[in-house]
One Martini backbone bead per residue (centre of mass of N, CA, C, O) as a GRO file, in nm:
protein
  478
    1UNK     BB    1   1.644   1.643   3.114
    2UNK     BB    2   1.707   1.732   2.810
    3UNK     BB    3   1.631   1.652   2.488
    4UNK     BB    4   1.795   1.616   2.225
    5UNK     BB    5   1.846   1.810   1.913
    6UNK     BB    6   1.851   1.731   1.572
    7UNK     BB    7   1.917   1.887   1.292
    8UNK     BB    8   1.912   1.982   1.007
    9UNK     BB    9   2.133   2.016   0.710
   10UNK     BB   10   2.167   2.318   0.510
   11UNK     BB   11   2.433   2.406   0.366
   12UNK     BB   12   2.556   2.394   0.680
   13UNK     BB   13   2.274   2.457   0.815
   14UNK     BB   14   2.070   2.476   1.057
   15UNK     BB   15   1.740   2.296   1.082
   16UNK     BB   16   1.426   2.345   1.224
   17UNK     BB   17   1.155   2.143   1.248
   18UNK     BB   18   0.820   2.054   1.290
   19UNK     BB   19   0.924   1.776   1.223
   20UNK     BB   20   0.947   1.489   1.449
   21UNK     BB   21   1.173   1.252   1.548
   22UNK     BB   22   1.202   0.958   1.750
   23UNK     BB   23   1.456   0.818   1.961
   24UNK     BB   24   1.478   0.502   2.115
   25UNK     BB   25   1.500   0.287   2.351
   26UNK     BB   26   1.510  -0.061   2.304
   27UNK     BB   27   1.393  -0.123   2.600
   28UNK     BB   28   1.208   0.135   2.723
   29UNK     BB   29   1.111   0.363   2.498
   30UNK     BB   30   1.271   0.597   2.547
   31UNK     BB   31   1.341   0.918   2.476
   32UNK     BB   32   1.673   1.039   2.351
   33UNK     BB   33   1.583   1.171   2.063
   34UNK     BB   34   1.557   1.453   1.843
   35UNK     BB   35   1.447   1.485   1.489
   36UNK     BB   36   1.457   1.656   1.211
   37UNK     BB   37   1.217   1.666   0.946
   38UNK     BB   38   1.209   1.654   0.592
   39UNK     BB   39   1.111   1.726   0.280
   40UNK     BB   40   1.141   1.696  -0.059
   41UNK     BB   41   1.137   1.999  -0.131
   42UNK     BB   42   1.386   2.087   0.031
   43UNK     BB   43   1.588   1.905  -0.118
   44UNK     BB   44   1.544   2.010  -0.406
   45UNK     BB   45   1.615   2.303  -0.348
   46UNK     BB   46   1.908   2.262  -0.240
   47UNK     BB   47   2.022   2.109  -0.502
   48UNK     BB   48   2.026   2.364  -0.691
   49UNK     BB   49   2.291   2.473  -0.496
   50UNK     BB   50   2.541   2.261  -0.493
   51UNK     BB   51   2.784   2.405  -0.630
   52UNK     BB   52   2.884   2.556  -0.379
   53UNK     BB   53   2.980   2.305  -0.227
   54UNK     BB   54   3.175   2.204  -0.437
   55UNK     BB   55   3.360   2.461  -0.444
   56UNK     BB   56   3.456   2.445  -0.147
   57UNK     BB   57   3.623   2.177  -0.206
   58UNK     BB   58   3.789   2.258  -0.463
   59UNK     BB   59   3.966   2.480  -0.306
   60UNK     BB   60   4.100   2.228  -0.175
   61UNK     BB   61   4.363   2.064  -0.128
   62UNK     BB   62   4.413   1.733  -0.103
   63UNK     BB   63   4.632   1.743   0.121
   64UNK     BB   64   4.444   1.897   0.318
   65UNK     BB   65   4.213   1.684   0.324
   66UNK     BB   66   4.383   1.472   0.462
   67UNK     BB   67   4.422   1.633   0.724
   68UNK     BB   68   4.126   1.661   0.793
   69UNK     BB   69   4.062   1.360   0.815
   70UNK     BB   70   4.254   1.300   1.046
   71UNK     BB   71   4.129   1.497   1.249
   72UNK     BB   72   3.843   1.376   1.235
   73UNK     BB   73   3.924   1.106   1.352
   74UNK     BB   74   4.009   1.211   1.629
   75UNK     BB   75   3.738   1.347   1.704
   76UNK     BB   76   3.556   1.098   1.673
   77UNK     BB   77   3.711   0.912   1.883
   78UNK     BB   78   3.781   1.155   2.128
   79UNK     BB   79   3.577   1.383   2.111
   80UNK     BB   80   3.400   1.681   2.181
   81UNK     BB   81   3.078   1.739   2.039
   82UNK     BB   82   2.825   1.853   1.887
   83UNK     BB   83   2.462   1.814   1.995
   84UNK     BB   84   2.303   2.002   1.823
   85UNK     BB   85   2.105   2.324   1.893
   86UNK     BB   86   2.133   2.341   2.240
   87UNK     BB   87   2.454   2.309   2.336
   88UNK     BB   88   2.519   2.030   2.325
   89UNK     BB   89   2.724   1.749   2.399
   90UNK     BB   90   2.967   1.484   2.283
   91UNK     BB   91   3.124   1.223   2.378
   92UNK     BB   92   3.255   0.927   2.314
   93UNK     BB   93   3.113   0.779   2.547
   94UNK     BB   94   2.827   0.889   2.479
   95UNK     BB   95   2.807   0.769   2.202
   96UNK     BB   96   2.818   0.475   2.276
   97UNK     BB   97   2.574   0.471   2.471
   98UNK     BB   98   2.356   0.596   2.280
   99UNK     BB   99   2.377   0.401   2.046
  100UNK     BB  100   2.326   0.143   2.208
  101UNK     BB  101   2.036   0.230   2.318
  102UNK     BB  102   1.907   0.244   2.006
  103UNK     BB  103   2.038  -0.016   1.843
  104UNK     BB  104   2.171  -0.267   2.040
  105UNK     BB  105   2.454  -0.228   2.049
  106UNK     BB  106   2.719  -0.300   2.198
  107UNK     BB  107   2.987  -0.133   2.303
  108UNK     BB  108   3.211  -0.309   2.166
  109UNK     BB  109   3.090  -0.266   1.875
  110UNK     BB  110   3.100   0.033   1.858
  111UNK     BB  111   3.411   0.057   1.902
  112UNK     BB  112   3.488  -0.106   1.652
  113UNK     BB  113   3.352   0.086   1.449
  114UNK     BB  114   3.512   0.335   1.523
  115UNK     BB  115   3.787   0.223   1.436
  116UNK     BB  116   3.717   0.185   1.137
  117UNK     BB  117   3.650   0.480   1.075
  118UNK     BB  118   3.922   0.603   1.171
  119UNK     BB  119   4.103   0.451   0.972
  120UNK     BB  120   3.991   0.582   0.715
  121UNK     BB  121   4.069   0.881   0.792
  122UNK     BB  122   4.383   0.833   0.861
  123UNK     BB  123   4.415   0.652   0.567
  124UNK     BB  124   4.341   0.812   0.303
  125UNK     BB  125   4.590   0.801   0.113
  126UNK     BB  126   4.585   0.489   0.086
  127UNK     BB  127   4.296   0.454  -0.014
  128UNK     BB  128   4.320   0.637  -0.270
  129UNK     BB  129   4.543   0.478  -0.399
  130UNK     BB  130   4.367   0.227  -0.441
  131UNK     BB  131   4.120   0.360  -0.593
  132UNK     BB  132   4.335   0.502  -0.820
  133UNK     BB  133   4.592   0.340  -0.879
  134UNK     BB  134   4.820   0.572  -0.801
  135UNK     BB  135   4.726   0.850  -0.815
  136UNK     BB  136   4.797   1.164  -0.815
  137UNK     BB  137   4.634   1.385  -0.608
  138UNK     BB  138   4.681   1.650  -0.786
  139UNK     BB  139   4.480   1.581  -1.013
  140UNK     BB  140   4.227   1.679  -0.843
  141UNK     BB  141   4.312   1.982  -0.870
  142UNK     BB  142   4.361   2.009  -1.199
  143UNK     BB  143   4.252   1.739  -1.378
  144UNK     BB  144   4.566   1.687  -1.444
  145UNK     BB  145   4.834   1.459  -1.573
  146UNK     BB  146   5.026   1.181  -1.457
  147UNK     BB  147   5.050   0.812  -1.541
  148UNK     BB  148   5.311   0.642  -1.615
  149UNK     BB  149   5.378   0.878  -1.841
  150UNK     BB  150   5.068   0.943  -1.881
  151UNK     BB  151   4.827   1.128  -1.978
  152UNK     BB  152   4.573   1.269  -1.754
  153UNK     BB  153   4.207   1.290  -1.705
  154UNK     BB  154   3.950   1.424  -1.484
  155UNK     BB  155   3.593   1.401  -1.408
  156UNK     BB  156   3.308   1.471  -1.264
  157UNK     BB  157   2.982   1.309  -1.236
  158UNK     BB  158   2.927   1.513  -0.989
  159UNK     BB  159   2.814   1.738  -0.721
  160UNK     BB  160   2.697   1.479  -0.560
  161UNK     BB  161   2.635   1.255  -0.279
  162UNK     BB  162   2.404   1.023  -0.219
  163UNK     BB  163   2.250   0.900   0.105
  164UNK     BB  164   2.097   0.591   0.205
  165UNK     BB  165   2.083   0.491   0.526
  166UNK     BB  166   2.125   0.274   0.773
  167UNK     BB  167   2.092   0.098   1.114
  168UNK     BB  168   2.285  -0.161   1.164
  169UNK     BB  169   2.587  -0.012   1.108
  170UNK     BB  170   2.827   0.228   1.149
  171UNK     BB  171   3.053   0.135   0.929
  172UNK     BB  172   2.903   0.222   0.664
  173UNK     BB  173   3.020   0.518   0.671
  174UNK     BB  174   3.296   0.458   0.539
  175UNK     BB  175   3.206   0.464   0.229
  176UNK     BB  176   3.182   0.800   0.215
  177UNK     BB  177   3.447   0.946   0.312
  178UNK     BB  178   3.613   0.979   0.038
  179UNK     BB  179   3.442   1.207  -0.088
  180UNK     BB  180   3.582   1.446   0.047
  181UNK     BB  181   3.868   1.393  -0.076
  182UNK     BB  182   3.709   1.406  -0.372
  183UNK     BB  183   3.524   1.676  -0.366
  184UNK     BB  184   3.232   1.552  -0.266
  185UNK     BB  185   2.945   1.609  -0.160
  186UNK     BB  186   2.705   1.529   0.099
  187UNK     BB  187   2.378   1.352   0.107
  188UNK     BB  188   2.206   1.270   0.408
  189UNK     BB  189   2.016   0.980   0.494
  190UNK     BB  190   1.939   0.864   0.779
  191UNK     BB  191   1.881   0.639   0.990
  192UNK     BB  192   1.631   0.633   1.209
  193UNK     BB  193   1.820   0.480   1.445
  194UNK     BB  194   2.103   0.628   1.299
  195UNK     BB  195   2.217   0.953   1.343
  196UNK     BB  196   2.478   0.970   1.511
  197UNK     BB  197   2.719   0.909   1.317
  198UNK     BB  198   2.688   1.117   1.082
  199UNK     BB  199   2.674   1.363   1.271
  200UNK     BB  200   2.951   1.326   1.406
  201UNK     BB  201   3.115   1.336   1.148
  202UNK     BB  202   3.041   1.621   1.065
  203UNK     BB  203   3.152   1.758   1.320
  204UNK     BB  204   3.444   1.656   1.282
  205UNK     BB  205   3.498   1.798   1.016
  206UNK     BB  206   3.443   2.086   1.104
  207UNK     BB  207   3.655   2.090   1.335
  208UNK     BB  208   3.890   2.023   1.108
  209UNK     BB  209   3.803   2.244   0.851
  210UNK     BB  210   3.552   2.180   0.705
  211UNK     BB  211   3.314   2.269   0.513
  212UNK     BB  212   2.983   2.279   0.594
  213UNK     BB  213   2.863   2.276   0.286
  214UNK     BB  214   2.951   1.963   0.238
  215UNK     BB  215   2.675   1.918   0.412
  216UNK     BB  216   2.391   1.697   0.415
  217UNK     BB  217   2.113   1.662   0.660
  218UNK     BB  218   1.819   1.437   0.588
  219UNK     BB  219   1.568   1.373   0.752
  220UNK     BB  220   1.327   1.135   0.613
  221UNK     BB  221   1.130   1.002   0.384
  222UNK     BB  222   1.060   0.828   0.109
  223UNK     BB  223   1.039   1.079  -0.075
  224UNK     BB  224   1.309   1.201   0.012
  225UNK     BB  225   1.488   0.967  -0.079
  226UNK     BB  226   1.407   0.994  -0.380
  227UNK     BB  227   1.519   1.280  -0.414
  228UNK     BB  228   1.809   1.205  -0.374
  229UNK     BB  229   1.834   0.987  -0.599
  230UNK     BB  230   1.732   1.190  -0.837
  231UNK     BB  231   1.927   1.469  -0.766
  232UNK     BB  232   2.173   1.305  -0.757
  233UNK     BB  233   2.422   1.202  -0.967
  234UNK     BB  234   2.502   1.026  -0.712
  235UNK     BB  235   2.430   0.705  -0.536
  236UNK     BB  236   2.363   0.550  -0.219
  237UNK     BB  237   2.207   0.231  -0.127
  238UNK     BB  238   2.038   0.086   0.152
  239UNK     BB  239   1.902  -0.257   0.171
  240UNK     BB  240   1.684  -0.454   0.062
  241UNK     BB  241   1.592  -0.614  -0.215
  242UNK     BB  242   1.342  -0.443  -0.272
  243UNK     BB  243   1.491  -0.167  -0.261
  244UNK     BB  244   1.741  -0.225  -0.467
  245UNK     BB  245   1.604  -0.330  -0.728
  246UNK     BB  246   1.509  -0.048  -0.835
  247UNK     BB  247   1.852   0.020  -0.896
  248UNK     BB  248   2.016  -0.210  -1.044
  249UNK     BB  249   2.013  -0.049  -1.351
  250UNK     BB  250   2.155   0.211  -1.223
  251UNK     BB  251   2.457   0.381  -1.281
  252UNK     BB  252   2.396   0.615  -1.046
  253UNK     BB  253   2.371   0.355  -0.856
  254UNK     BB  254   2.481   0.221  -0.552
  255UNK     BB  255   2.423  -0.092  -0.427
  256UNK     BB  256   2.338  -0.210  -0.075
  257UNK     BB  257   2.265  -0.518   0.004
  258UNK     BB  258   2.259  -0.817   0.027
  259UNK     BB  259   2.539  -1.044   0.044
  260UNK     BB  260   2.556  -1.359   0.060
  261UNK     BB  261   2.786  -1.468   0.219
  262UNK     BB  262   3.061  -1.717   0.186
  263UNK     BB  263   3.167  -2.061   0.246
  264UNK     BB  264   3.425  -2.258   0.097
  265UNK     BB  265   3.510  -2.604   0.076
  266UNK     BB  266   3.738  -2.797  -0.048
  267UNK     BB  267   3.840  -3.115  -0.126
  268UNK     BB  268   4.145  -3.069  -0.022
  269UNK     BB  269   4.025  -2.953   0.291
  270UNK     BB  270   3.790  -3.119   0.435
  271UNK     BB  271   3.959  -3.296   0.640
  272UNK     BB  272   4.029  -3.000   0.796
  273UNK     BB  273   3.768  -2.867   0.926
  274UNK     BB  274   3.837  -2.819   1.236
  275UNK     BB  275   4.042  -2.575   1.169
  276UNK     BB  276   3.777  -2.370   1.067
  277UNK     BB  277   3.563  -2.302   1.280
  278UNK     BB  278   3.649  -2.022   1.392
  279UNK     BB  279   3.630  -1.863   1.121
  280UNK     BB  280   3.337  -1.933   1.064
  281UNK     BB  281   3.204  -1.826   1.324
  282UNK     BB  282   3.303  -1.533   1.288
  283UNK     BB  283   3.163  -1.482   1.016
  284UNK     BB  284   2.876  -1.511   1.141
  285UNK     BB  285   2.890  -1.337   1.441
  286UNK     BB  286   3.021  -1.093   1.395
  287UNK     BB  287   2.863  -0.801   1.472
  288UNK     BB  288   2.594  -0.972   1.529
  289UNK     BB  289   2.525  -1.043   1.215
  290UNK     BB  290   2.478  -0.741   1.056
  291UNK     BB  291   2.645  -0.797   0.805
  292UNK     BB  292   2.701  -0.838   0.460
  293UNK     BB  293   2.986  -1.007   0.545
  294UNK     BB  294   2.841  -1.218   0.665
  295UNK     BB  295   2.800  -1.541   0.689
  296UNK     BB  296   2.514  -1.748   0.543
  297UNK     BB  297   2.704  -1.981   0.414
  298UNK     BB  298   2.806  -2.337   0.392
  299UNK     BB  299   3.008  -2.505   0.157
  300UNK     BB  300   3.027  -2.865   0.113
  301UNK     BB  301   3.119  -3.193   0.008
  302UNK     BB  302   3.127  -3.273   0.322
  303UNK     BB  303   3.035  -3.284   0.663
  304UNK     BB  304   2.780  -3.115   0.740
  305UNK     BB  305   2.691  -3.233   1.012
  306UNK     BB  306   2.956  -3.184   1.167
  307UNK     BB  307   2.986  -2.880   1.116
  308UNK     BB  308   2.718  -2.787   1.227
  309UNK     BB  309   2.768  -2.896   1.514
  310UNK     BB  310   3.026  -2.730   1.575
  311UNK     BB  311   2.893  -2.454   1.542
  312UNK     BB  312   2.661  -2.496   1.747
  313UNK     BB  313   2.845  -2.536   1.996
  314UNK     BB  314   2.967  -2.244   1.973
  315UNK     BB  315   2.694  -2.059   1.923
  316UNK     BB  316   2.438  -2.151   2.084
  317UNK     BB  317   2.523  -2.043   2.387
  318UNK     BB  318   2.469  -1.768   2.305
  319UNK     BB  319   2.390  -1.473   2.498
  320UNK     BB  320   2.263  -1.222   2.648
  321UNK     BB  321   2.398  -0.914   2.773
  322UNK     BB  322   2.522  -0.656   2.880
  323UNK     BB  323   2.610  -0.376   2.699
  324UNK     BB  324   2.893  -0.337   2.882
  325UNK     BB  325   2.998  -0.605   2.800
  326UNK     BB  326   3.299  -0.714   2.656
  327UNK     BB  327   3.154  -1.009   2.567
  328UNK     BB  328   2.955  -0.915   2.373
  329UNK     BB  329   2.753  -1.078   2.079
  330UNK     BB  330   2.476  -0.933   2.093
  331UNK     BB  331   2.196  -0.774   1.942
  332UNK     BB  332   1.954  -0.566   1.960
  333UNK     BB  333   1.617  -0.450   1.878
  334UNK     BB  334   1.478  -0.159   1.781
  335UNK     BB  335   1.279  -0.359   1.617
  336UNK     BB  336   1.082  -0.608   1.733
  337UNK     BB  337   0.941  -0.693   1.463
  338UNK     BB  338   1.193  -0.805   1.328
  339UNK     BB  339   1.238  -1.042   1.519
  340UNK     BB  340   0.966  -1.172   1.472
  341UNK     BB  341   0.997  -1.224   1.174
  342UNK     BB  342   1.255  -1.396   1.169
  343UNK     BB  343   1.163  -1.618   1.358
  344UNK     BB  344   0.914  -1.697   1.181
  345UNK     BB  345   1.061  -1.760   0.919
  346UNK     BB  346   1.232  -1.993   1.020
  347UNK     BB  347   1.005  -2.171   1.131
  348UNK     BB  348   0.851  -2.202   0.869
  349UNK     BB  349   1.092  -2.332   0.696
  350UNK     BB  350   1.134  -2.580   0.890
  351UNK     BB  351   0.877  -2.732   0.778
  352UNK     BB  352   1.061  -2.798   0.554
  353UNK     BB  353   1.200  -3.049   0.432
  354UNK     BB  354   1.564  -3.053   0.503
  355UNK     BB  355   1.580  -2.911   0.800
  356UNK     BB  356   1.806  -2.818   1.078
  357UNK     BB  357   1.825  -2.690   1.402
  358UNK     BB  358   2.122  -2.731   1.562
  359UNK     BB  359   2.111  -2.510   1.798
  360UNK     BB  360   1.872  -2.608   1.976
  361UNK     BB  361   2.045  -2.810   2.160
  362UNK     BB  362   2.233  -2.546   2.277
  363UNK     BB  363   2.024  -2.325   2.397
  364UNK     BB  364   1.796  -2.396   2.598
  365UNK     BB  365   1.584  -2.244   2.406
  366UNK     BB  366   1.488  -1.981   2.258
  367UNK     BB  367   1.569  -1.756   2.010
  368UNK     BB  368   1.373  -1.557   2.130
  369UNK     BB  369   1.470  -1.296   2.359
  370UNK     BB  370   1.460  -1.144   2.687
  371UNK     BB  371   1.645  -0.846   2.816
  372UNK     BB  372   1.585  -0.574   2.989
  373UNK     BB  373   1.360  -0.527   2.739
  374UNK     BB  374   1.519  -0.670   2.525
  375UNK     BB  375   1.556  -0.796   2.191
  376UNK     BB  376   1.667  -1.123   2.085
  377UNK     BB  377   1.887  -1.328   1.868
  378UNK     BB  378   1.997  -1.626   1.852
  379UNK     BB  379   2.185  -1.844   1.712
  380UNK     BB  380   2.174  -1.996   1.372
  381UNK     BB  381   2.209  -2.338   1.261
  382UNK     BB  382   2.153  -2.489   0.937
  383UNK     BB  383   2.080  -2.800   0.804
  384UNK     BB  384   2.089  -2.877   0.462
  385UNK     BB  385   2.011  -3.110   0.203
  386UNK     BB  386   1.969  -2.851   0.011
  387UNK     BB  387   1.998  -2.570  -0.194
  388UNK     BB  388   1.673  -2.556  -0.238
  389UNK     BB  389   1.623  -2.465   0.025
  390UNK     BB  390   1.492  -2.183   0.178
  391UNK     BB  391   1.755  -2.174   0.399
  392UNK     BB  392   2.024  -2.181   0.233
  393UNK     BB  393   1.976  -1.868   0.090
  394UNK     BB  394   1.994  -1.675   0.361
  395UNK     BB  395   1.934  -1.347   0.529
  396UNK     BB  396   2.001  -1.211   0.851
  397UNK     BB  397   1.984  -0.986   1.145
  398UNK     BB  398   2.184  -1.228   1.241
  399UNK     BB  399   2.315  -1.519   1.353
  400UNK     BB  400   2.334  -1.686   1.034
  401UNK     BB  401   2.344  -2.033   0.898
  402UNK     BB  402   2.416  -2.253   0.650
  403UNK     BB  403   2.465  -2.614   0.581
  404UNK     BB  404   2.593  -2.752   0.268
  405UNK     BB  405   2.595  -3.005   0.035
  406UNK     BB  406   2.831  -2.947  -0.237
  407UNK     BB  407   2.974  -2.992  -0.509
  408UNK     BB  408   3.241  -2.834  -0.624
  409UNK     BB  409   3.146  -2.821  -0.933
  410UNK     BB  410   2.864  -2.655  -0.827
  411UNK     BB  411   2.909  -2.399  -0.652
  412UNK     BB  412   2.926  -2.155  -0.863
  413UNK     BB  413   2.633  -2.215  -0.978
  414UNK     BB  414   2.473  -2.181  -0.695
  415UNK     BB  415   2.537  -1.906  -0.528
  416UNK     BB  416   2.545  -1.657  -0.677
  417UNK     BB  417   2.531  -1.357  -0.566
  418UNK     BB  418   2.844  -1.241  -0.400
  419UNK     BB  419   3.024  -1.050  -0.193
  420UNK     BB  420   3.160  -1.286  -0.014
  421UNK     BB  421   3.438  -1.518  -0.055
  422UNK     BB  422   3.552  -1.803   0.125
  423UNK     BB  423   3.818  -2.012   0.004
  424UNK     BB  424   3.910  -2.336   0.113
  425UNK     BB  425   4.205  -2.365  -0.080
  426UNK     BB  426   4.483  -2.514  -0.307
  427UNK     BB  427   4.346  -2.551  -0.579
  428UNK     BB  428   4.417  -2.415  -0.876
  429UNK     BB  429   4.167  -2.475  -1.044
  430UNK     BB  430   3.963  -2.354  -0.841
  431UNK     BB  431   4.090  -2.076  -0.818
  432UNK     BB  432   4.054  -2.000  -1.117
  433UNK     BB  433   3.745  -2.017  -1.110
  434UNK     BB  434   3.708  -1.798  -0.896
  435UNK     BB  435   3.854  -1.567  -1.051
  436UNK     BB  436   3.634  -1.588  -1.295
  437UNK     BB  437   3.403  -1.509  -1.121
  438UNK     BB  438   3.118  -1.277  -1.164
  439UNK     BB  439   2.961  -1.331  -0.861
  440UNK     BB  440   3.217  -1.199  -0.715
  441UNK     BB  441   3.353  -0.936  -0.530
  442UNK     BB  442   3.498  -1.090  -0.287
  443UNK     BB  443   3.818  -1.270  -0.246
  444UNK     BB  444   3.909  -1.546  -0.042
  445UNK     BB  445   4.207  -1.732   0.018
  446UNK     BB  446   4.139  -1.917   0.265
  447UNK     BB  447   4.131  -1.874   0.626
  448UNK     BB  448   3.923  -1.607   0.589
  449UNK     BB  449   3.737  -1.381   0.696
  450UNK     BB  450   3.464  -1.213   0.573
  451UNK     BB  451   3.523  -0.959   0.778
  452UNK     BB  452   3.773  -0.902   0.616
  453UNK     BB  453   3.905  -0.583   0.526
  454UNK     BB  454   4.001  -0.351   0.253
  455UNK     BB  455   3.990  -0.013   0.191
  456UNK     BB  456   4.173  -0.030  -0.082
  457UNK     BB  457   3.963  -0.290  -0.132
  458UNK     BB  458   3.672  -0.287  -0.228
  459UNK     BB  459   3.385  -0.500  -0.177
  460UNK     BB  460   3.179  -0.254  -0.298
  461UNK     BB  461   3.294  -0.072  -0.496
  462UNK     BB  462   3.429   0.230  -0.659
  463UNK     BB  463   3.424   0.555  -0.577
  464UNK     BB  464   3.602   0.689  -0.785
  465UNK     BB  465   3.469   0.552  -1.042
  466UNK     BB  466   3.187   0.677  -0.964
  467UNK     BB  467   3.285   1.004  -0.949
  468UNK     BB  468   3.485   0.938  -1.195
  469UNK     BB  469   3.622   1.028  -1.519
  470UNK     BB  470   3.795   0.953  -1.794
  471UNK     BB  471   3.986   1.146  -2.029
  472UNK     BB  472   4.098   1.262  -2.299
  473UNK     BB  473   4.437   1.415  -2.331
  474UNK     BB  474   4.569   1.735  -2.455
  475UNK     BB  475   4.860   1.962  -2.451
  476UNK     BB  476   4.996   2.223  -2.572
  477UNK     BB  477   5.267   2.381  -2.616
  478UNK     BB  478   5.373   2.710  -2.540
   0.00000   0.00000   0.00000
């Protein structure tokens, strides 16, 4: 059976390159997909003509783009779509199996991510209403209108949105989908191990009637990624702290790095801690612990030992199972070296006094394990005696969290920049302090999983405000 080949997509046209990347099964290392890779010069050249792509989207009324998004959601979730340039196709079931085989995500997690993506596409009017704070969508067609009886006008800050995507979780593609409804073409550099999802989404959009030239798909190297970042007027980048720090002060780049998401239990609720173990455990381990919104630290005013033990009892026994097992909770590593690094980093820092791997007693074996040729990391809950311990505020690509005793009065000063905070408290004074905290992007009050998101309330950046600016506007009567 021939190995499928995914071409680059240049201004909507397939482009087969002489440079080929191979995407392999994370267990057998068998090549399952070949992907054309292009260089930075190709990307720069294509972006000089990006206005044509922008005009193709501008010509479509927003109401029609909503319909296209909804149809694309149906095609993505259930359809059989083109896979590459050799006449191959991919059903929804094949997408689940193929992505699972190269990413390490079990089938059930791929399916949950599919559902999240489809929800964004089918609920696009609601999502844009949230992003635009109730703006009449027709304003995007004419550029001007009224909002609350006041004249408004908006203009695009860019002709395209550049995307340097990761490989950790398919649902991150949800973040760029509103760009199409906002009439801004996308220039996508897919994650090396995860070209499947953005490519399938592009094919779903095209099948739904979206102009093909609205999409650029550029598998590329580091220099090519930089070309996207530098030549698109607006860009999103995903990566570790070292990658994202380079763009931290660039207003044209929205960075999506480590989340360092946390759960805080207030003094008024700490005596009820056993009631919250399930929501804390889910926050740590759902989606295989791969998301930036997974909780990586639990701060409590007391009972850290007891809470860490309860979490370890719940999470420690989790072990890898077959990828098609509906109860699967762990993801394999497409890059085994990453698993080796994480396991080694945790073990090295455990040598520093003041931290205990509480899950070790419940794993009955090593953290890093092999099953059917795949490499997995089993959950780790570490009790730290101090927030200053090197394992207290760490984030890894697996189910990991520290549990640390920190006085409530010191929590907000200690936590640092945090993508999601779930604060389990009813104390109004503490809630007001949390509401005023400028280091928290998304705030949940009460026992709400950090993994619970609302797409009309983005947890990290507002794409409409990133892609459009409001201008003062007045038009004389005819």
